[in-house]
N, C-alpha and C positions, 0 to 999 in steps of 0.2 A: 547416479547423477544428485543423491539428493544432498548431500558434499557443496556444490557448488551451489546450488539453490538458498541451501544454509548461507556460505557466505555471502553469499550478495542481498541477500537480507541482514543479515548482520553491515553489515559495509552501508546499508541502507541509512541517509539521517534521518534526525527525527524531523518532522514538516516546519515547527519553533519552538522554537525557546522558552521556559517555563512559560505564560501562561500568555501572552501578548496576542491569542487570540481569539477572539468571542469567549475571553478571561478563563477559556481550559486546557489544566496546568498538565503541563507534559508530563509521566512518571518518565523520565532520566537516568539507564544506569549503563558504566561500562562494562562492557564484555567483551571478555578474551574469547581470538581466535577453539574452538576445543570441534575432536570429530564425533560429529552429531552421531550416536550408537540406538537409534533407537529410531521403532520403526514405522512411517507415519504414512493413512491411508493413500493413495495414488490416487482413489477415486476423488477425493473432496474437492469440491471447489476451493478458489487459488483463498478465498478467507478461512475458511475453513484450517485450510495448510498451512495458515501463516499464523495463524493460532497454536495451530501444534508447535508448529520451529519457538514460539514464543514462549511456551510454557515448558518445550525443551533449555532456551534462553537462564528461565527462570530459576530454575533449578540449580542453574549453575550457583547462583550467589547461595554463601552460606547465608545471610541477613535478610532472607527471602525464601518463603513457605508460602503455597498456596493453597488455599481452605476449600476451594470447589472452586468449579469451569463451565462455562456453558447451562446457568443453572436457570432453568424456562420457573417464569415466574405466573400461575394461573388464580382467575379468581372465579371460583366454579370450574367451568366448562371451555372458559373465555381465557386464551393467552393471549394476558400483555404483554407481557416481549421478554428480551433475555438481559440477564447480567452477565459479558461473556466471563470477568476474572474477578472470586474473592481472593482475598492474598495477604498475607501482613508481613510487613519490613521495617525494620528497626524495633519491632516491637509493636507498631499501631497498623489497624484493617485498612485495605484501602480493596473500593471499589475500580477498578481496573478494564476499562473499554480499548478494544484492540480492533487498527484501520491500517491498513497499506492500502496504497491506491495508488494511479499510471494518471496522471495528471496531464495538459496542452495550455503551454499560458499563451491569451489570446484574444489579445486587447482592442476587441471589435465587441468582446462580453462585456457587460459591465463598466460603468467608471469606475473602479476600485480592482485590486488587487490580488483580493478575495476572491471578487465577481471575476476574475477573469481569467480564474483558472477553475478547467475543465475537460470532464472528460469524454476519450479519443473521439468517443462518435456522440459527442455532442447532448447524452442524451442524460449524465450526472453533472455538477457541481461539486464543488466543495463544500459551497455555501450551502448548496440544499444540505449535504452534510453534514458542515459545522451546523446545521439548525434545526437538522436531529438529533443530534449529539443530546443539543443544549436543553432543547425541547422536547424531547421521548425519552432517549437513551440510556442520560442518565436522570432527572429527576423517579425514576423507575424505582430507584433505591428507594424514594420511602412515602409506594404508596403501600398503603395496610396491607395487602395479600405477599407483600414483600418483607415484612415486618415478623408475618409470622411463620415466612420462612428463615429469615433475617436468626429471630427467637426459640431457634434447635439449633441454630451453631454458635447459640451466646454475643450472638452482638446484638446493638443497635446503631439504629440508621446515624441517630446524632454522633457516635462516637469513629462514625466511616469514612475516611477523606475519598473523594474521588477524584481520578487521575485519569486521561488519555493514555493510550498509547499508540502516534500517528505518523507513520514511517512514510517517504511516498517518494514513487522516481518524477519527476517533472521533465519537462523537452518542452521548450521551443520552439517558432519559428524558423524554418532554416534562411528563409529572406534578408529575416531581424529578430537577431540571434543575441545581439546588446542589452540584453532584460540585465535589471537593478533594480533585484527585490531588496523593500524599504523592512515590512513587516515577515516574511516567509522565509525559510532559509536556504543562503543562493549555493548550498555544499549536495539538494536535493536533486539542483540540472546537469540529468546526465548523458543531454544528448538530443535533438530535435526531434520537428514532421514537417515532410516536404509532402508535398499534392505529386496526381498524377505527370504533369509538366515538369514541374523541378530533377524528379523520378530521373531527367532525359541529362542530364547531365555528371550524371552514375555509372556511364555505358560499358566505364572503363572499373568498373568495381564487381567483387564478388559479392554475394548476398545470402545469412539463412534467415528461415524464418525458424522460431523455435514454439512447441505447446506454450500453453499458458504457463505451466507451474514453472518453467524457465525462464520463463520473462524475469523472475528475479536473480535470475546468474547474471554471471559478470558475462560477458562474450570473451571466446575465448578460442581456438587454434581446430579445436580435432571436433568438427561439424561436420558435415555435407551441404559442401557449399557452394551456388548457382551459377553462374553466368547471370550476365543482364538480360540477352533471350528468353528466360529457364523464369529467371525472377517476372520479368514484364509478367508474361506466360499466366503465369499461377498468380501476378495479383491479381488481374482483370476480374478474376471469382471472384475475392476480397471486395473489391469496387462495385461487383454488381449486385452484394448481397450486400452492399453497405454498412461493412464493416475495418474499421481498420486497422490489422494488423503490427506487429509493435516486431522490428526484425533488427541483424546484423548487418552494417556496410565493412566489410576489408577492403582497401585500399589497396593499389600496385603496391605500395610501402610499409604492407601486411599494418595498418594503423585500423581497430575496430572502434565502432563505434552502436550506439544502438539509435534507433529510431522510428518512431513511427510513422507507417503511409496511412495519409488520413484522403478517405472516399467523396473528401467535401471542400 
């Protein structure tokens, strides 16, 4: 299954291009699909799992060499934060922060395109993540405690470019899916989200609920599909837990789509 996850990960577009968002520069590379022959601990949470996929992807590029990853920055016994990756690309040092997200577009939240992008359970948002990146995670490079670590590596903060590797899958409302993104990359839109009432319109479909690591993968036929009745019963537990699962839907004509079934 790791190969399908890796393929889905590679096919996920960057959430924006260049530095049009919060002046955060995207780290953009073109990768060819390789068979992933690296073992990754399946118990890792999704964010850390993706970091290992990124590491494998970067290792396939001759012009890139990784200096260090997951660098814990401590001041005495206080942990200030972590630098995801330090690398050399085309002989230039780069501090890279790695993010992979699943977001929903909800124009009832905020007034701008960025503010409309929220997490499936409404607990986080793109704006919060971008603010954290620009105000906390990237400035960590210039902390005094970080300087001591960089000196050991023969690096100076002023010589290091900071970029973000930010990929995302976006989902638009089922009832209003004619969304035109002007800042973010429209290619990130991979499916839609719907609530309990809208679910009734899919009685003739089959469903599958992948585990969270498999959220990365593209839908495919070779899984244990559920009929509408079984899926509806399973969905009750998610509604009670107030958790929005990512699901695959297969229509009568075998068309497969990713969706989020939202509890709210």
